[in-house]
C-alpha positions in Angstrom: 8.7 0.0 -7.1 8.9 2.5 -10.0 6.4 5.3 -10.3 5.0 5.7 -13.8 3.4 9.0 -14.9 1.1 9.2 -18.0 1.2 12.5 -20.0 -1.6 12.3 -22.5 -4.5 14.2 -24.2 -7.9 13.4 -22.9 -8.9 12.7 -26.5 -6.7 9.6 -26.2 -8.0 8.4 -22.9 -9.4 5.2 -24.4 -6.0 4.2 -25.6 -4.5 5.2 -22.3 -6.9 2.9 -20.5 -6.1 0.1 -22.8 -2.3 0.6 -22.3 -2.8 0.5 -18.5 -4.6 -2.8 -18.8 -1.5 -4.2 -20.5 0.6 -3.0 -17.6 -1.4 -5.2 -15.2 1.4 -7.8 -14.8 3.9 -5.1 -13.8 1.4 -3.8 -11.3 0.6 -7.3 -10.0 4.3 -8.0 -9.5 4.7 -4.8 -7.5 7.1 -3.3 -10.0 5.2 -0.2 -10.9 2.6 2.3 -9.5 0.9 4.1 -12.4 -0.6 7.6 -12.0 -2.6 9.8 -14.3 -4.8 12.9 -13.7 -8.0 11.0 -13.2 -6.7 10.0 -9.8 -6.7 13.6 -8.6 -9.0 13.8 -5.5 -11.8 16.3 -5.6 -10.9 19.6 -4.0 -7.2 19.2 -4.9 -5.3 21.8 -6.9 -5.0 20.2 -10.3 -1.7 21.8 -11.3 -0.1 21.1 -8.0 -1.3 17.5 -8.0 0.0 16.8 -11.6 3.4 18.4 -11.1 3.9 16.7 -7.7 3.6 13.4 -9.4 5.6 14.5 -12.5 8.5 15.7 -10.3 8.7 12.3 -8.5 8.0 9.9 -11.4 10.7 7.4 -12.3 9.3 6.7 -15.8 7.3 9.3 -17.7 5.2 8.0 -20.6 4.4 10.6 -23.3 1.3 9.3 -25.2 2.0 11.0 -28.5 -0.7 12.0 -31.0 -1.6 15.1 -33.0 -3.9 16.0 -30.0 -1.0 15.6 -27.6 1.3 17.8 -29.8 -1.5 20.5 -30.1 -2.2 20.6 -26.4 -0.4 23.5 -24.8 -0.6 21.8 -21.4 0.8 18.4 -22.5 3.4 19.8 -24.9 4.6 23.0 -23.3 4.3 22.1 -19.7 4.3 18.4 -19.0 6.6 17.4 -21.9 9.0 20.2 -21.4 9.5 19.4 -17.7 9.7 15.7 -18.4 12.5 16.3 -20.9 14.4 18.5 -18.4 14.2 15.6 -15.8 15.2 13.1 -18.5 18.2 15.2 -19.6 19.2 15.6 -16.0 19.0 11.8 -15.6 16.4 12.1 -12.9 13.8 10.1 -14.8 13.3 8.1 -18.0 11.0 9.5 -20.7 9.4 7.0 -23.1 7.4 8.3 -26.1 4.6 6.0 -26.9 3.3 6.8 -30.4 -0.5 6.3 -30.4 -1.4 7.9 -33.7 0.4 9.1 -36.9 1.7 12.6 -36.4 4.9 14.7 -37.0 6.7 13.8 -33.8 10.2 13.2 -35.0 11.2 16.9 -34.8 9.8 17.3 -31.2 12.3 17.5 -28.3 11.6 13.8 -27.5 12.1 12.8 -31.2 15.7 11.8 -30.3 14.5 9.1 -27.9 13.7 5.5 -28.7 9.9 5.3 -29.0 7.5 2.5 -28.4 6.0 0.4 -30.0 9.0 -1.0 -31.9 10.2 1.2 -34.8 7.9 4.0 -33.6 5.0 2.5 -35.5 1.8 4.1 -34.1 -0.4 1.8 -31.9 -3.4 2.5 -34.1 -1.7 1.4 -37.3 -1.0 -2.1 -36.1 -3.5 -4.7 -37.4 -3.8 -6.1 -33.9 -3.9 -3.3 -31.3 -3.3 -5.8 -28.5 0.0 -6.8 -30.1 1.1 -3.1 -30.2 0.2 -2.4 -26.6 1.8 -5.7 -25.5 5.0 -4.5 -27.2 4.8 -1.2 -25.4 4.3 -3.0 -22.1 7.5 -5.1 -22.8 9.5 -2.0 -23.4 8.3 -0.4 -20.2 9.2 -3.6 -18.4 12.8 -3.3 -19.7 12.9 0.3 -18.6 11.7 -0.6 -15.1 14.3 -3.4 -14.9 17.0 -1.0 -16.0 15.9 1.6 -13.5 15.9 -1.1 -10.8 19.5 -1.9 -11.7 20.9 1.6 -12.0 18.3 3.9 -10.5 16.2 6.5 -12.3 19.4 8.4 -13.2 20.3 5.6 -15.6 23.8 5.1 -14.1 24.1 8.3 -12.1 23.6 8.4 -8.4 20.0 8.6 -7.3 18.8 12.0 -6.0 18.6 12.3 -2.3 15.2 11.4 -0.9 14.6 14.9 0.4 15.0 16.2 -3.2 12.7 13.6 -4.8 9.8 13.6 -2.4 7.3 16.4 -2.6 5.8 17.9 0.5 2.4 16.6 1.4 -0.5 18.4 -0.3 -2.8 20.4 2.0 -5.6 18.8 0.1 -4.4 15.3 0.7 -7.3 12.9 1.3 -7.7 9.2 2.1 -5.7 6.6 0.2 -7.4 5.2 -2.9 -7.0 2.5 -5.4 -6.0 3.1 -9.0 -8.4 0.3 -10.0 -11.5 2.4 -10.5 -12.3 1.4 -14.1 -15.9 0.2 -14.7 -17.3 -1.7 -17.6 -18.4 0.7 -20.4 -21.8 0.1 -22.0 -22.0 0.4 -25.8 -25.3 1.0 -27.5 -26.5 0.0 -31.0 -25.9 3.6 -32.1 -22.3 3.4 -30.8 -21.7 0.3 -32.8 -23.3 1.7 -36.0 -21.3 5.0 -35.7 -18.1 3.0 -35.2 -18.9 0.9 -38.3 -19.7 4.0 -40.4 -16.6 5.9 -39.3 -14.4 2.8 -39.9 -15.8 2.5 -43.4 -15.1 6.2 -44.1 -11.5 5.7 -43.0 -11.1 2.6 -45.1 -12.3 4.6 -48.2 -9.8 7.4 -47.6 -7.1 4.8 -46.9 -7.7 3.0 -50.2 -8.0 6.2 -52.1 -4.6 7.4 -50.9 -3.0 4.0 -51.2 -4.1 3.5 -54.8 -2.6 6.9 -55.7 0.6 6.1 -53.9 1.0 2.8 -55.7 0.8 4.5 -59.0 3.3 7.2 -58.0 5.9 4.6 -56.8 5.4 2.2 -59.7 5.2 4.1 -63.0 3.9 1.0 -64.9 0.9 0.7 -62.6 -2.4 2.6 -63.1 -5.0 2.5 -60.3 -8.6 3.5 -60.1 -10.5 4.2 -56.9 -14.3 4.8 -56.9 -16.6 5.7 -54.0 -19.8 4.2 -55.4 -22.1 5.5 -52.6 -22.2 5.9 -48.8 -21.9 2.1 -48.3 -19.7 0.9 -51.1 -16.3 1.5 -52.8 -14.2 -0.3 -55.3 -10.5 -0.3 -56.4 -8.7 -1.7 -59.4 -5.0 -1.9 -60.3 -3.7 -2.3 -63.9 -0.3 -3.1 -65.3 0.1 -2.4 -69.0 -3.6 -2.1 -69.3 -4.2 -5.5 -67.8 -6.2 -5.8 -64.6 -4.0 -7.3 -61.8 -6.1 -6.7 -58.7 -9.6 -5.5 -58.0 -11.9 -5.4 -55.0 -15.0 -4.0 -53.5 -15.5 -3.0 -49.9 -19.0 -2.3 -48.5 -21.1 -2.2 -45.4 -22.8 -5.6 -45.6 -23.4 -8.7 -43.6 -26.1 -11.0 -42.2 -29.5 -9.8 -41.1 -29.1 -6.8 -38.7 -25.5 -7.5 -37.9 -23.8 -5.4 -40.6 -20.1 -5.4 -40.9 -17.5 -4.5 -43.5 -17.4 -6.9 -46.4 -14.5 -7.4 -48.8 -14.7 -9.1 -52.2 -12.1 -9.9 -54.8 -14.3 -8.3 -57.5 -15.4 -4.8 -58.1 -19.0 -5.7 -58.8 -19.7 -8.3 -56.1 -23.3 -8.6 -55.1 -24.9 -8.0 -51.7 -24.3 -10.9 -49.4 -21.4 -12.2 -51.4 -17.9 -11.7 -49.9 -14.4 -13.2 -49.4 -14.0 -11.7 -45.9 -16.2 -10.0 -43.4 -15.2 -7.8 -40.5 -17.7 -7.6 -37.6 -18.0 -5.1 -34.8 -17.4 -6.4 -31.3 -16.9 -4.9 -27.8 -15.1 -5.7 -24.6 -15.4 -3.9 -21.3 -13.6 -0.8 -22.6 -13.6 -0.5 -26.4 -15.1 -1.2 -29.8 -13.1 -3.2 -32.3 -13.5 -5.4 -35.4 -12.7 -9.1 -35.9 -12.5 -11.1 -39.0 -14.5 -14.2 -39.9 -11.2 -15.9 -40.8 -12.4 -16.6 -44.4 -9.1 -15.3 -45.9 -5.6 -16.5 -45.5 -4.1 -15.0 -42.3 -7.5 -13.8 -41.2 -7.4 -15.3 -37.7 -10.4 -14.6 -35.5 -8.3 -13.7 -32.6 -7.2 -10.3 -34.1 -8.8 -7.2 -32.7 -8.7 -4.6 -35.4 -8.8 -0.8 -35.0 -10.2 1.2 -37.9 -6.5 1.7 -39.0 -5.8 -1.9 -38.6 -8.9 -2.9 -40.5 -7.9 -0.7 -43.4 -4.4 -2.2 -43.5 -5.8 -5.7 -43.3 -8.2 -5.2 -46.2 -5.5 -3.5 -48.3 -3.2 -6.5 -47.9 -6.0 -8.7 -49.1 -6.3 -6.5 -52.2 -2.7 -5.8 -53.0 -1.4 -9.4 -52.6 -3.0 -10.3 -56.0 -0.8 -7.7 -57.6 2.3 -8.8 -55.8 
């Protein structure tokens, strides 16, 4: 069984929890034992507990984000030691890119990152697809470690060197399955909707500008109408080739994010609608499936929602 260590910022704990859920089959098959700092027993020395596990881990997952890079503990302590063990072929380090950040110049920037192509988890339209891809890559690493040992072809270190001395604060054994269902209030849902709409507006504003910079014959216009509505238009040679409005809208009390192929669409009229839903651990958006490719099965993050709506808009210009 391979031991897996999570190095992450607590600001990314929700994403860490979701990733561990996707590792369930590896755990059920007895292939991995996953550890992170929330498993530290009360009364234990935190640093000793973390580095005891870091020193004996076969696979070290660096959950990379701007918060991870700005954390002195994550970057200067855990990551640096992880890379030393990786370079010594004592463990395998896998960077898992959670959110957009300047990670390529970091010491682990030379390593193959997950998900595929190093595309951040939060930028995938379907977050489950991204995390499933990460899980598949971790499975490959576990299988490789099983075939050649954690040294990736070198002889495994003697047991005496790889096993830490028992901690004086050691307590009774415990399960890693301690996750309980999270309860989300109406306020949580409303704030998630508002923050998603704010992100979509910034995403469209930046994307409209970028389209014009990359395509000299294209002129774009973005307008933030008010706190609940925005519009975007693209022109080629003065002729309108794409337009849309995005707004907080919906049915009755269940507001969502509405998209219309028209800059002046009226309330209650839309071509696609994203609604807020929850599972046991997170908030996400789903589509009504009114547009081509808008399958209801997709669970969209704010970043995924913005990309999904932009694709609905830009396809008319393409």
